[in-house]
Structure formats: structure tokens, C-alpha cells
MIVOLO-685425 format. One record per residue: residue number from 1; residue in three letters; y, x, z of N, C-alpha, C, O in turn. Coordinates in steps of 0.001 Angstrom, whole numbers, m for minus. Example, Ala and Ser with C-alpha at 12.3 -4.5 7.8 and 13.67 -1.06 7.14 Angstrom:
// MIVOLO-685425
VOLUM     i    aa       n_v       n_u       n_w      ca_v      ca_u      ca_w       c_v       c_u       c_w       o_v       o_u       o_w
VOLUM     1   ALA     m5690     13190      7800     m4500     12300      7800     m3300     13200      7800     m3319     14236      8465
VOLUM     2   SER     m2250     12850      7080     m1060     13670      7140        30     12900      7870      1138     13409      8039
// end
This chain:
// MIVOLO-685425
VOLUM     i    aa       n_v       n_u       n_w      ca_v      ca_u      ca_w       c_v       c_u       c_w       o_v       o_u       o_w
VOLUM     1   MET    177998    192422     62942    177004    193337     62376    175595    192811     62652    175236    192542     63798
VOLUM     2   ASN    174816    192672     61605    173456    192147     61730    172489    193291     62049    172061    194023     61157
VOLUM     3   ILE    172155    193432     63327    171274    194518     63775    169871    194358     63186    169195    195339     62874
VOLUM     4   LYS    169455    193111     63046    168075    192825     62610    167743    193494     61280    166643    194020     61108
VOLUM     5   LYS    168682    193478     60341    168380    194012     59013    168259    195531     59001    167748    196106     58040
VOLUM     6   HIS    168732    196191     60077    168667    197660     60131    167401    198175     60822    167096    199366     60749
VOLUM     7   ILE    166667    197287     61488    165478    197722     62226    164443    198387     61317    163964    199468     61657
VOLUM     8   PRO    164070    197786     60164    163115    198455     59273    163624    199806     58773    162838    200741     58618
VOLUM     9   ASN    164918    199919     58520    165478    201187     58046    165398    202273     59113    165184    203444     58803
VOLUM    10   ILE    165572    201879     60364    165440    202840     61469    164001    203351     61541    163765    204537     61772
VOLUM    11   ILE    163045    202443     61341    161633    202847     61333    161376    203801     60168    160655    204787     60315
VOLUM    12   THR    161971    203503     59004    161820    204375     57830    162395    205763     58115    161816    206770     57709
VOLUM    13   LEU    163521    205816     58805    164115    207106     59166    163207    207871     60128    163213    209102     60146
VOLUM    14   GLY    162430    207138     60925    161434    207794     61778    160394    208500     60927    159953    209600     61261
VOLUM    15   ASN    160001    207870     59827    159079    208499     58870    159700    209770     58304    159045    210810     58237
VOLUM    16   LEU    160963    209686     57898    161655    210843     57331    161770    211970     58342    161589    213137     57994
VOLUM    17   LEU    162068    211634     59590    162180    212660     60636    160839    213355     60853    160778    214581     60941
VOLUM    18   CYS    159765    212568     60938    158429    213145     61117    158071    214061     59953    157508    215138     60151
VOLUM    19   GLY    158402    213627     58733    158098    214432     57556    158874    215732     57536    158339    216771     57148
VOLUM    20   THR    160130    215685     57952    160959    216892     57969    160428    217919     58961    160332    219106     58651
VOLUM    21   ILE    160086    217453     60151    159532    218365     61164    158159    218864     60724    157818    220027     60943
VOLUM    22   ALA    157365    217979     60101    156037    218367     59604    156148    219477     58572    155311    220379     58536
VOLUM    23   ALA    157178    219417     57730    157367    220452     56710    157594    221816     57354    157120    222834     56850
VOLUM    24   ILE    158319    221830     58468    158570    223090     59186    157256    223664     59708    156989    224857     59566
VOLUM    25   TYR    156442    222803     60310    155158    223266     60845    154198    223657     59719    153380    224561     59889
VOLUM    26   ALA    154294    222984     58579    153440    223332     57444    153758    224736     56940    152851    225505     56622
VOLUM    27   VAL    155043    225070     56868    155445    226423     56450    154923    227460     57436    154543    228563     57042
VOLUM    28   ARG    154906    227112     58696    154392    228029     59731    152869    228139     59693    152303    229052     60296
VOLUM    29   GLY    152202    227225     58996    150742    227243     58934    150080    226528     60083    148875    226673     60291
VOLUM    30   ASP    150857    225743     60847    150299    224962     61945    149874    223609     61389    150618    222632     61466
VOLUM    31   PHE    148675    223565     60831    148228    222364     60130    147901    221214     61076    148042    220048     60707
VOLUM    32   TYR    147470    221533     62284    147115    220480     63233    148355    219671     63624    148336    218441     63586
VOLUM    33   THR    149431    220366     63997    150672    219671     64340    151237    218947     63131    151759    217838     63248
VOLUM    34   THR    151129    219584     61963    151570    218940     60721    150849    217619     60517    151471    216610     60183
VOLUM    35   ALA    149536    217623     60717    148728    216410     60510    149132    215306     61486    149200    214138     61104
VOLUM    36   ILE    149397    215662     62728    149817    214664     63727    151141    214019     63314    151287    212797     63346
VOLUM    37   LEU    152096    214858     62928    153416    214352     62539    153328    213487     61278    153984    212450     61183
VOLUM    38   VAL    152522    213917     60323    152346    213124     59100    151671    211796     59417    152044    210760     58866
VOLUM    39   GLY    150679    211823     60304    150013    210585     60704    150991    209588     61310    150934    208396     61011
VOLUM    40   ILE    151894    210080     62169    152919    209209     62767    153867    208700     61677    154262    207534     61668
VOLUM    41   GLY    154226    209619     60747    155115    209231     59658    154521    208148     58779    155215    207208     58392
VOLUM    42   ILE    153227    208276     58459    152554    207268     57634    152473    205937     58378    152576    204871     57771
VOLUM    43   ALA    152286    206007     59700    152290    204770     60497    153658    204088     60410    153743    202871     60246
VOLUM    44   PHE    154729    204884     60520    156083    204337     60346    156233    203718     58954    156840    202659     58798
VOLUM    45   ASP    155678    204388     57957    155772    203927     56574    155097    202568     56397    155558    201737     55614
VOLUM    46   PHE    154020    202350     57118    153335    201060     57056    154136    199981     57780    154288    198868     57275
VOLUM    47   PHE    154648    200315     58963    155291    199298     59790    156691    198937     59330    157168    197842     59630
VOLUM    48   ASP    157372    199837     58601    158714    199453     58157    158656    198272     57195    159466    197349     57285
VOLUM    49   GLY    157692    198306     56271    157524    197176     55356    157045    195927     56071    157492    194820     55773
VOLUM    50   PHE    156129    196110     57020    155610    194978     57792    156734    194294     58570    156844    193068     58575
VOLUM    51   VAL    157565    195103     59224    158673    194559     60014    159707    193901     59106    160268    192860     59448
VOLUM    52   ALA    159960    194515     57941    160926    193940     57000    160479    192555     56540    161288    191630     56458
VOLUM    53   ARG    159184    192416     56240    158661    191111     55823    158680    190120     56978    158966    188938     56792
VOLUM    54   LEU    158373    190617     58173    158351    189750     59355    159739    189199     59659    159895    188025     59994
VOLUM    55   LEU    160744    190064     59539    162127    189662     59828    162832    189072     58612    163963    188594     58700
VOLUM    56   GLN    162132    189117     57464    162681    188597     56206    163998    189283     55845    165001    188638     55538
VOLUM    57   VAL    163957    190608     55894    165167    191388     55564    164851    192439     54498    165461    193508     54474
VOLUM    58   GLN    163882    192125     53604    163577    193056     52525    164788    193185     51609    165518    192221     51379
VOLUM    59   GLY    164986    194401     51091    166103    194615     50189    165935    195878     49382    165056    196690     49672
VOLUM    60   GLU    166764    196055     48373    166686    197220     47499    166995    198503     48247    166399    199543     47966
VOLUM    61   PHE    167928    198442     49209    168277    199647     49975    167068    200167     50737    166774    201363     50718
VOLUM    62   GLY    166372    199257     51407    165197    199668     52169    164112    200233     51282    163417    201173     51669
VOLUM    63   LYS    163959    199668     50090    162964    200159     49132    163266    201585     48714    162364    202420     48648
VOLUM    64   GLN    164537    201871     48429    164924    203218     48009    164804    204212     49159    164343    205337     48970
VOLUM    65   LEU    165222    203791     50348    165133    204672     51515    163679    204999     51831    163356    206124     52211
VOLUM    66   ASP    162811    204015     51671    161381    204206     51921    160812    205276     50992    160039    206128     51428
VOLUM    67   SER    161187    205235     49723    160688    206225     48764    161225    207626     49072    160509    208615     48919
VOLUM    68   LEU    162480    207705     49505    163052    209008     49860    162318    209611     51054    162047    210811     51082
VOLUM    69   ALA    161997    208772     52039    161248    209256     53200    159839    209681     52798    159338    210710     53253
VOLUM    70   ASP    159204    208878     51938    157855    209214     51463    157846    210514     50668    156873    211267     50707
VOLUM    71   MET    158932    210773     49949    159001    211996     49155    158880    213224     50040    158302    214231     49630
VOLUM    72   VAL    159420    213150     51250    159321    214278     52183    157953    214293     52851    157227    215285     52781
VOLUM    73   THR    157608    213181     53500    156368    213133     54286    155118    213247     53430    154177    213954     53792
VOLUM    74   SER    155101    212553     52293    153897    212530     51452    154110    213167     50088    153333    212936     49161
VOLUM    75   GLY    155169    213973     49963    155423    214697     48724    155630    216174     48976    154870    217015     48494
VOLUM    76   VAL    156664    216480     49733    156966    217889     50042    155903    218494     50952    155416    219596     50701
VOLUM    77   VAL    155549    217771     52005    154612    218316     52998    153241    218653     52409    152775    219775     52607
VOLUM    78   PRO    152564    217738     51690    151244    218101     51148    151305    219252     50150    150351    220023     50043
VOLUM    79   GLY    152423    219382     49410    152566    220517     48500    152584    221831     49260    151912    222789     48880
VOLUM    80   ILE    153361    221870     50342    153425    223073     51174    152076    223359     51810    151621    224502     51831
VOLUM    81   VAL    151437    222313     52330    150133    222486     52979    149105    223046     51998    148344    223947     52352
VOLUM    82   MET    149075    222526     50775    148097    223001     49805    148351    224464     49446    147407    225245     49335
VOLUM    83   VAL    149607    224836     49267    149920    226241     48972    149479    227131     50123    148807    228140     49909
VOLUM    84   GLN    149853    226763     51335    149486    227561     52502    147967    227615     52677    147408    228660     53011
VOLUM    85   TYR    147315    226484     52450    145868    226441     52624    145171    227311     51593    144172    227959     51906
VOLUM    86   MET    145688    227337     50354    145118    228217     49339    145308    229680     49706    144400    230494     49536
VOLUM    87   VAL    146491    230010     50211    146749    231383     50660    145797    231758     51783    145185    232826     51763
VOLUM    88   ASN    145677    230865     52767    144791    231132     53900    143329    231204     53482    142557    231992     54029
VOLUM    89   SER    142953    230379     52509    141557    230360     52062    141170    231650     51368    140038    232112     51509
VOLUM    90   SER    142092    232238     50619    141788    233508     49947    141575    234604     50979    140706    235461     50816
VOLUM    91   LEU    142379    234572     52050    142190    235542     53125    140956    235202     53951    140238    236088     54415
VOLUM    92   TYR    140728    233924     54121    139588    233440     54894    138274    233957     54313    137372    234343     55056
VOLUM    93   GLY    138169    233962     52994    136965    234448     52344    136730    235925     52606    135586    236377     52665
VOLUM    94   GLU    137813    236680     52765    137681    238110     53017    137401    238410     54485    136687    239359     54808
VOLUM    95   LEU    137976    237585     55381    137884    237884     56810    136667    237271     57480    136198    237775     58500
VOLUM    96   GLY    136155    236191     56914    134993    235546     57512    135366    234337     58349    136520    234168     58746
VOLUM    97   ILE    134370    233498     58612    134600    232225     59294    135183    232422     60690    135995    231607     61129
VOLUM    98   SER    134800    233457     61385    135262    233649     62753    136706    234127     62827    137263    234234     63920
VOLUM    99   SER    137317    234414     61691    138676    234968     61702    139710    233991     61139    140715    234409     60564
VOLUM   100   TRP    139461    232694     61305    140371    231698     60749    141783    231834     61313    142751    231741     60559
VOLUM   101   ASP    141922    232050     62618    143255    232189     63217    143990    233390     62647    145196    233334     62405
VOLUM   102   ALA    143262    234469     62434    143880    235650     61828    144312    235369     60400    145357    235844     59954
VOLUM   103   ALA    143505    234594     59685    143867    234225     58312    145139    233396     58294    145978    233553     57407
VOLUM   104   LEU    145282    232508     59280    146497    231710     59376    147720    232600     59555    148735    232417     58884
VOLUM   105   ASP    147615    233568     60468    148741    234466     60729    149093    235292     59501    150268    235448     59167
VOLUM   106   MET    148081    235818     58833    148311    236669     57671    148747    235860     56448    149373    236388     55529
VOLUM   107   GLY    148405    234572     56456    148704    233752     55294    150144    233320     55177    150500    232635     54218
VOLUM   108   LEU    150981    233695     56119    152361    233245     56105    153266    234099     55238    154475    233871     55204
VOLUM   109   ASN    152710    235075     54538    153509    235923     53655    153949    235128     52429    153120    234737     51607
VOLUM   110   ILE    155252    234890     52308    155767    234053     51233    155503    234661     49860    155506    233933     48867
VOLUM   111   ASP    155274    235973     49770    155008    236608     48478    153763    236033     47824    153666    235995     46597
VOLUM   112   ASN    152807    235583     48638    151564    235038     48097    151762    233706     47379    150888    233261     46636
VOLUM   113   TRP    152899    233079     47599    153150    231777     47008    153342    231864     45497    153294    230844     44810
VOLUM   114   PHE    153555    233048     44981    153879    233165     43567    152682    233621     42735    152851    234100     41614
VOLUM   115   SER    151488    233474     43275    150273    233709     42509    149665    232344     42197    150398    231359     42110
VOLUM   116   TYR    148346    232260     42026    147733    230989     41638    147970    229884     42667    147924    228703     42321
VOLUM   117   GLU    148224    230251     43932    148382    229258     44990    149550    228311     44745    149572    227197     45268
VOLUM   118   SER    150531    228761     43941    151705    227913     43699    151359    226639     42952    152186    225731     42870
VOLUM   119   VAL    150139    226551     42399    149716    225323     41726    149716    224149     42697    149795    222994     42279
VOLUM   120   GLY    149629    224443     43995    149659    223391     45008    150930    222563     44970    150933    221404     45386
VOLUM   121   LEU    152013    223154     44472    153285    222432     44404    153282    221349     43332    154212    220545     43268
VOLUM   122   LEU    152251    221313     42491    152109    220195     41554    152052    218867     42304    152531    217845     41811
VOLUM   123   LEU    151467    218891     43490    151365    217680     44297    152750    217119     44609    152962    215907     44565
VOLUM   124   THR    153692    218012     44926    155051    217577     45226    155736    217008     43987    156404    215976     44059
VOLUM   125   LEU    155569    217682     42853    156210    217231     41622    155673    215876     41168    156442    214985     40809
VOLUM   126   PHE    154355    215730     41188    153763    214470     40734    154014    213338     41733    154107    212174     41343
VOLUM   127   ALA    154123    213679     43022    154454    212660     44026    155852    212112     43765    156077    210905     43861
VOLUM   128   GLY    156797    213000     43433    158149    212561     43117    158171    211643     41902    158859    210623     41891
VOLUM   129   TYR    157404    212021     40876    157322    211207     39665    156721    209844     39984    157215    208816     39521
VOLUM   130   ARG    155652    209841     40779    154993    208578     41118    155918    207646     41900    155971    206447     41624
VOLUM   131   LEU    156646    208194     42877    157511    207365     43709    158645    206745     42889    159014    205591     43104
VOLUM   132   ALA    159192    207518     41950    160234    206975     41073    159658    205875     40185    160288    204839     39967
VOLUM   133   LYS    158454    206118     39679    157783    205133     38829    157468    203862     39608    157612    202755     39089
VOLUM   134   PHE    157041    204026     40846    156682    202887     41689    157877    201961     41904    157727    200739     41926
VOLUM   135   ASN    159056    202545     42063    160250    201753     42359    160666    200824     41229    161331    199816     41467
VOLUM   136   ILE    160279    201156     39998    160694    200326     38864    159522    199593     38212    159694    198882     37221
VOLUM   137   ASP    158339    199773     38777    157138    199143     38218    156871    197827     38939    156453    197830     40097
VOLUM   138   GLU    157102    196723     38279    156935    195411     38897    155482    194966     38968    155190    193906     39522
VOLUM   139   ARG    154569    195756     38417    153147    195394     38448    152500    195696     39791    151368    195277     40032
VOLUM   140   GLN    153196    196418     40678    152567    196923     41894    152969    196140     43144    153128    196716     44220
VOLUM   141   SER    153130    194847     42998    153512    194022     44141    152342    193747     45085    152521    193713     46302
VOLUM   142   ASP    151128    193549     44519    149977    193254     45364    148805    194221     45131    147703    194001     45634
VOLUM   143   SER    149051    195277     44375    148056    196328     44161    148804    197595     43767    150028    197577     43637
VOLUM   144   PHE    148081    198689     43577    148705    199953     43196    148245    200363     41804    147095    200135     41427
VOLUM   145   ILE    149142    200963     41050    148790    201592     39780    148878    203094     40019    149973    203650     40090
VOLUM   146   GLY    147743    203741     40140    147715    205151     40502    147534    205330     42000    147772    204407     42779
VOLUM   147   LEU    147116    206509     42391    146829    206800     43801    148118    206842     44620    149030    207589     44265
VOLUM   148   PRO    148229    206065     45703    149422    206116     46557    149604    207511     47178    148628    208193     47487
VOLUM   149   THR    150835    207911     47349    151101    209251     47901    150532    209443     49309    150048    210538     49596
VOLUM   150   PRO    150559    208444     50211    149952    208671     51526    148460    208993     51453    147956    209794     52241
VOLUM   151   ALA    147751    208364     50501    146321    208643     50343    146109    210080     49895    145237    210777     50414
VOLUM   152   MET    146911    210524     48924    146846    211926     48496    147141    212857     49662    146467    213870     49843
VOLUM   153   ASN    148144    212510     50447    148572    213318     51583    147444    213487     52604    147184    214592     53081
VOLUM   154   LEU    146788    212390     52927    145687    212436     53895    144536    213301     53380    143916    214039     54146
VOLUM   155   PHE    144257    213206     52084    143200    214022     51479    143519    215506     51675    142671    216281     52118
VOLUM   156   VAL    144744    215887     51342    145150    217302     51423    145143    217792     52870    144633    218876     53152
VOLUM   157   LEU    145697    217016     53776    145789    217437     55173    144428    217517     55849    144262    218223     56844
VOLUM   158   SER    143452    216792     55305    142117    216838     55906    141431    218186     55683    140576    218583     56476
VOLUM   159   LEU    141799    218896     54606    141093    220136     54262    141194    221209     55344    140161    221735     55760
VOLUM   160   PRO    142410    221561     55824    142473    222563     56898    141854    222076     58197    141345    222883     58975
VOLUM   161   LEU    141889    220768     58446    141275    220245     59667    139756    220335     59586    139095    220667     60570
VOLUM   162   ILE    139201    220038     58403    137757    220198     58203    137381    221660     58414    136377    221967     59057
VOLUM   163   SER    138190    222551     57868    137903    223982     57975    137877    224444     59420    137042    225260     59811
VOLUM   164   GLU    138809    223907     60216    138920    224371     61596    137886    223755     62520    137466    224386     63491
VOLUM   165   TYR    137467    222519     62226    136609    221807     63164    135187    221562     62660    134407    220868     63313
VOLUM   166   THR    134847    222131     61499    133492    221991     60960    132883    223370     60747    133511    224240     60144
VOLUM   167   THR    131682    223572     61231    131046    224887     61145    130004    224977     60026    129447    226050     59795
VOLUM   168   ASN    129737    223883     59339    128744    223890     58266    129166    224876     57179    130215    224689     56563
VOLUM   169   PRO    128371    225926     56929    128776    226960     55971    128910    226451     54535    129749    226943     53779
VOLUM   170   THR    128088    225470     54155    128173    224920     52798    129523    224228     52588    130192    224433     51576
VOLUM   171   ILE    129904    223407     53564    131194    222716     53484    132331    223728     53478    133298    223585     52729
VOLUM   172   GLN    132210    224751     54317    133249    225782     54388    133422    226479     53041    134545    226691     52581
VOLUM   173   ASN    132323    226824     52428    132383    227522     51132    133018    226647     50051    133763    227135     49201
VOLUM   174   ILE    132712    225347     50097    133259    224435     49087    134763    224287     49251    135506    224420     48279
VOLUM   175   ILE    135222    224014     50465    136640    223706     50662    137520    224944     50681    138744    224832     50746
VOLUM   176   HIS    136898    226154     50623    137698    227378     50530    137602    228017     49145    138195    229067     48897
VOLUM   177   ASN    136864    227388     48260    136735    227918     46903    138022    227636     46123    138443    226484     46018
VOLUM   178   LYS    138637    228671     45585    139947    228492     44943    139860    227592     43712    140801    226857     43412
VOLUM   179   TYR    138747    227646     43006    138603    226805     41824    138469    225333     42216    139005    224456     41539
VOLUM   180   VAL    137759    225070     43299    137649    223705     43818    139023    223190     44216    139379    222053     43907
VOLUM   181   LEU    139796    224030     44903    141124    223626     45359    142070    223375     44186    142880    222449     44228
VOLUM   182   ILE    141973    224186     43153    142816    223984     41970    142452    222671     41279    143334    221901     40899
VOLUM   183   VAL    141150    222415     41118    140689    221183     40479    141111    219971     41303    141579    218975     40752
VOLUM   184   VAL    140946    220054     42622    141349    218955     43510    142846    218677     43367    143262    217521     43285
VOLUM   185   THR    143649    219734     43337    145094    219582     43185    145450    218882     41880    146268    217963     41865
VOLUM   186   ILE    144834    219317     40791    145119    218726     39477    144660    217269     39420    145380    216414     38904
VOLUM   187   LEU    143472    216981     39944    142949    215619     39928    143819    214675     40751    144132    213569     40310
VOLUM   188   LEU    144210    215112     41945    145065    214280     42793    146412    214029     42121    146948    212922     42175
VOLUM   189   SER    146948    215061     41491    148236    214928     40799    148145    213913     39673    149010    213048     39540
VOLUM   190   LEU    147095    214018     38861    146926    213102     37731    146632    211678     38197    147099    210712     37594
VOLUM   191   LEU    145858    211554     39272    145552    210222     39788    146802    209490     40253    146900    208272     40107
VOLUM   192   MET    147763    210229     40815    148986    209594     41304    149777    208921     40189    150402    207884     40411
VOLUM   193   VAL    149755    209501     38997    150557    208952     37889    149683    208256     36847    150158    207917     35764
VOLUM   194   SER    148417    208045     37169    147501    207402     36232    147751    205896     36179    148520    205352     36971
VOLUM   195   GLU    147089    205239     35235    147183    203794     35097    145999    203080     35755    145746    201903     35497
VOLUM   196   VAL    145283    203809     36603    144145    203211     37307    144656    202231     38361    145470    202590     39212
VOLUM   197   LYS    144173    200995     38296    144590    199969     39254    143750    200080     40522    142522    200017     40465
VOLUM   198   LEU    144415    200244     41667    143746    200396     42956    144130    199237     43871    145294    198842     43935
VOLUM   199   PHE    143150    198704     44569    143430    197543     45410    144273    197931     46625    144193    199048     47138
VOLUM   200   SER    145073    196977     47060    145899    197165     48249    145164    196599     49459    144314    195720     49317
VOLUM   201   LEU    145487    197097     50642    144868    196595     51867    145699    195489     52516    145469    195128     53670
VOLUM   202   LYS    146667    194954     51767    147403    193791     52251    146534    192547     52082    145878    192369     51056
VOLUM   203   PHE    146540    191685     53108    145717    190476     53088    146600    189235     52944    147476    188990     53773
VOLUM   204   LYS    146360    188449     51879    147033    187160     51744    146343    186108     52607    146986    185186     53106
VOLUM   205   ASN    145042    186252     52777    144259    185450     53709    143118    186326     54210    142950    187453     53744
VOLUM   206   TYR    142345    185825     55142    141325    186675     55767    139893    186223     55464    138963    186614     56170
VOLUM   207   SER    139705    185413     54435    138358    184983     54070    137591    186147     53446    138155    186952     52706
VOLUM   208   PHE    136307    186221     53754    135484    187314     53223    135329    187204     51716    135277    188217     51019
VOLUM   209   LYS    135255    185990     51214    135055    185772     49781    136198    186386     48966    135964    187025     47941
VOLUM   210   ASP    137419    186187     49427    138588    186688     48697    138864    188162     48962    139595    188805     48209
VOLUM   211   ASN    138283    188694     50026    138593    190079     50410    137342    190914     50646    137353    191842     51455
VOLUM   212   SER    136261    190583     49939    134979    191264     50177    135079    192768     49936    134512    193556     50693
VOLUM   213   VAL    135794    193170     48889    135934    194604     48593    136698    195311     49704    136322    196411     50110
VOLUM   214   LYS    137752    194701     50192    138564    195302     51250    137768    195431     52546    137796    196474     53199
VOLUM   215   TYR    137056    194358     52915    136261    194405     54142    135136    195431     54037    134855    196149     54997
VOLUM   216   THR    134502    195499     52884    133428    196485     52682    133976    197889     52784    133369    198756     53413
VOLUM   217   PHE    135125    198117     52166    135755    199435     52208    136110    199822     53644    135847    200949     54066
VOLUM   218   LEU    136700    198904     54387    137095    199195     55766    135872    199481     56644    135903    200387     57477
VOLUM   219   LEU    134799    198710     56456    133578    198910     57233    132963    200274     56937    132595    201006     57857
VOLUM   220   LEU    132850    200619     55646    132290    201916     55271    133169    203064     55778    132662    204118     56161
VOLUM   221   SER    134474    202853     55777    135396    203884     56258    135198    204144     57742    135202    205293     58186
VOLUM   222   ILE    135023    203078     58503    134802    203216     59948    133498    203962     60216    133443    204834     61083
VOLUM   223   VAL    132455    203619     59474    131152    204288     59636    131271    205774     59298    130756    206622     60027
VOLUM   224   LEU    131946    206086     58199    132116    207487     57785    132916    208275     58820    132560    209405     59152
VOLUM   225   LEU    133992    207682     59328    134811    208368     60331    134028    208610     61614    134147    209668     62233
VOLUM   226   ALA    133230    207631     62008    132451    207754     63245    131377    208825     63137    131054    209486     64124
VOLUM   227   THR    130826    208999     61947    129715    209942     61784    130158    211332     61313    129579    212341     61716
VOLUM   228   LEU    131181    211378     60464    131561    212658     59846    132916    213188     60302    133267    214329     60002
VOLUM   229   LYS    133675    212377     61017    135007    212762     61522    135923    213226     60386    136105    212482     59422
VOLUM   230   PHE    136505    214428     60461    137489    214864     59463    136885    214964     58057    137577    214754     57061
VOLUM   231   VAL    135601    215284     57986    134941    215390     56683    134977    214045     55952    134924    213992     54723
VOLUM   232   ALA    135069    212965     56725    135048    211631     56130    136311    211328     55330    136266    210507     54414
VOLUM   233   ILE    137433    211967     55650    138713    211579     55040    138708    211728     53521    139017    210756     52831
VOLUM   234   PRO    138370    212909     52956    138338    212987     51486    137286    212075     50878    137462    211585     49763
VOLUM   235   LEU    136185    211840     51605    135153    210924     51107    135681    209497     51049    135367    208756     50118
VOLUM   236   ILE    136480    209109     52035    137051    207761     52072    138044    207563     50923    138060    206512     50282
VOLUM   237   ILE    138873    208583     50670    139826    208489     49558    139073    208380     48233    139448    207601     47356
VOLUM   238   THR    138010    209168     48099    137182    209098     46888    136526    207727     46762    136484    207148     45677
VOLUM   239   LEU    136016    207213     47878    135392    205885     47897    136401    204812     47482    136058    203877     46760
VOLUM   240   TYR    137626    204951     47936    138692    204007     47601    138920    203943     46088    139050    202862     45514
VOLUM   241   VAL    138964    205098     45466    139167    205149     44014    137959    204571     43281    138107    203772     42355
VOLUM   242   VAL    136766    204981     43702    135541    204517     43031    135375    203007     43148    135052    202343     42163
VOLUM   243   MET    135594    202456     44347    135452    201010     44542    136497    200243     43735    136224    199151     43238
VOLUM   244   SER    137690    200815     43607    138736    200169     42805    138343    200132     41339    138525    199117     40667
VOLUM   245   VAL    137804    201237     40845    137375    201304     39448    136241    200306     39196    136246    199601     38187
VOLUM   246   LEU    135272    200247     40115    134151    199303     39963    134641    197861     40004    134140    197012     39267
VOLUM   247   LYS    135613    197584     40859    136186    196243     40935    136859    195873     39621    136726    194747     39141
VOLUM   248   ASN    137585    196827     39042    138246    196589     37758    137229    196325     36646    137419    195440     35812
VOLUM   249   MET    136149    197108     36649    135115    196930     35626    134448    195566     35758    134181    194896     34760
VOLUM   250   LYS    134184    195163     36993    133559    193868     37227    134477    192742     36759    134015    191760     36179
VOLUM   251   LYS    135771    192886     37012    136737    191869     36598    136813    191762     35090    136913    190665     34541
VOLUM   252   GLU    136766    192915     34415    136821    192925     32942    135589    192255     32350    135685    191512     31374
VOLUM   253   VAL    134429    192524     32949    133184    191923     32460    133208    190395     32642    132790    189649     31756
VOLUM   254   SER    133699    189949     33797    133747    188510     34081    134732    187772     33201    134583    186578     32943
VOLUM   255   ASN    135758    188508     32736    136751    187886     31847    136255    187839     30408    136961    187350     29527
// end
């Protein structure tokens, strides 16, 4: 029995386990624990491919297992989080900023899921579509076509964390506005299945000339995280999309 070829799959199962437990905490409205578990899951998602390439044991089985794990961690979980966050935000507006914990407790009523908040589940549906599309799309070997599900996931999970750890009333009003949340949900869903080409952070070499966009993006991301903390996450995802679009436009002009 070749143990080596199973190591990446074990790491992938770690992603699936984290996503499954995260889904439980998301239903409970414990967004902080959910975010920690998802963060660990996304780390597993990165390292399973890295280890597979390092050990030279890439295969179709691992590719399919990876997508199944991603469907839970970066498909089911963000859908639940968005629904719960919309429910909590509607109560949050009525109770006031100082009553966020009370809004969390009251927001666990499953009956609320069948009003406008259920639009959050679009994230889960479109994530499933994207992952299936990714598995058969041979154009995405060194870049992405459409927003990767982990990026969407991080954007969604940042919202309750921003709400809990940021006191700026303007930011609070924006991220609790139901129309903003609906638009964000629809945009993220469409971006996942769009034909927009987004650069990958995989490096074939480390020269600045060949990777100037990647290095610039990473530097700006570090600066944003250091200065804005959780608020930086949706800005970084937005920056990623914008820089990818500008890179594509520049390439088209040069051609």
C-alpha cells in the first residue's frame, strides 16, 4: 500500500471536517468559531494541492475529493452564514449596536430563513455550479475563470467579524443594510460563474518582472490588513477582482 499517495487526501479530509463543524457553528450563529474553522479548512485546501505536487501524486480522485470538501467549507458554510447574518442584521437594526449579542440569540429562529434572507443560499447554489464547472474546465490550470469559492467565503465571513469588532457607525450601517447584503450576495454569486479571468497566486518563478501584479497585490493586502484588520478582507477581494480585470485589459491592448 502506497501511503504517500494518500497524504494529500487526508489533508483534504481535514478541510471537509473543518467545514462540517463550521456549518454547525454557523447554524448556531457563532460566526467567530465558524471563521476560525473555515480559515483552517482553507489552509488545508491550499496545502493538499501543494503536497500532492510535491509528492507527485496528483490524480483525478484527489481533484474530485477536493471539490467535495470545498463544497462544504466554501459552499454550504458561507450560504448559512449569509442567511444567519441577514437575519441578525434585521434584528440588529431594531435593537441597536450595543445589542449585537442579543441579536445573535434572537436570530436563530429558523422561521426567518424563509423571508428575503433565504437569498443568501444563492451562494451555496452558485458555489456548487462553479466547483463542477472548475473540474471540467481545462482553461484554469494557471489562472481562474470566475471568483474562486474560498475568496467568496472569506468575503462573506468577514461581514459578521467586521460588525462585531468595528465600531464605526457608517461601516455598521452599510454592512447591515439588507439591500447591500442582497446586492453583495448576487454579485458574489455571479462572479463565481462569470468568464472573468482572475490571476492565480501560484508562482512559476519569483522574478518581479513576471509576477509584478501578484507582488503588488500581496503588498497592498498586507498594508490593508495591518491598517484596517477585518474591514480589509472585502476590500482585498474587491482589489483582487479589479487588478485582474485591469491586467486583462492591459494584455488585450498590448496584443
